[in-house]
N, C-alpha and C positions, 0 to 999 in steps of 0.2 A: 504494500500500500504506500502511496506517495505520502511523504512526511507532512506536507501542508494541505492535505485533502480537506481539512476543516474549512479552509478558505473558500472552497467551492460552494459551501453552504451558507456563507456569510451574506447578510442583507445588503452589503455594499459590493458584492461580487462584480457587478458591471459598472460601478461608479468610477468617476475620475478620481484617482487616488490623491490628487492634490488637495481635495477638500479635507483630507485628514492630516495634512501637513501644512504647506505654505498658506493655502486659503484659510484654513482654520486659524492660523496665527494672525493673518492680515485682516480678516473680515469677521469682527466680533459678532455681527448680526447673524452670521451663518452658524455659529457654534450651537445654539439650541436645536436647530434642525438636525445637525449631525449627531448630537447627543441623543435625540429622539430616535433617529434611525438605529443607532447602536442599541438602544434600550429594547428594541423589538427583535433583535437578532438572536437566533437560536445558538450561535456559537460565541456570544460575547464573553462568557467566562473563559473559554479557551483562548480567545484573542487577547484578553487582558493578561492572562497568565503568561502567554508567549511574549507579549510586550515587556512585562516586568522581568521575566527570567532571561531574556536575551538583550536586556538593557536598550530597548528601542526608543525612538523619538517619534512623536506624532500621536494620533488618536488610536488607542488600542482598547477595545471593549468599551468604548464610550468615554474614556478618560485620556486626556492629553498627558503624555509621558515625555520626560527629558532624561535620556540615559536610563530608562527603566524606573524612574522616580516620578511621582505625581507632581506635575508642574503647578505651582501656585499661581503663576502669572496667567497661564492659558486655561485655567479652570476657575478663575476668579468670578466668572459670570454665574456660577452655580450658587443657589440658595441652600440653606440647611435641608430643606425639603427635597431639593434635587439630589443632594448627596445621599439622603436616606433612601430614595428610590433607586439610585445607582447601586448602592451597596446591596440593596435587596435583590436586584436582578443579577448581580455578580456573585452573590453568595448563597442564594436559595434555589 
């Protein structure tokens, strides 16, 4: 089995990957829409785990990472309620 087969099941499979990197950084108004897309994704837990474990940059599982760490700067648009919902779909 191909190592990254989970990506084929991702809600973002056919999206422009720049919305998870440069565009996410540059266009703050885009961030909630990307977050919502990830929150509906069946492989968000795996995506986030891969992003953290391989020290990635960009949106992984709905959270912007910098070197595998949660970015305060690029997640600052999130409310406490947003974080609660995010942790719920990533951990339950």
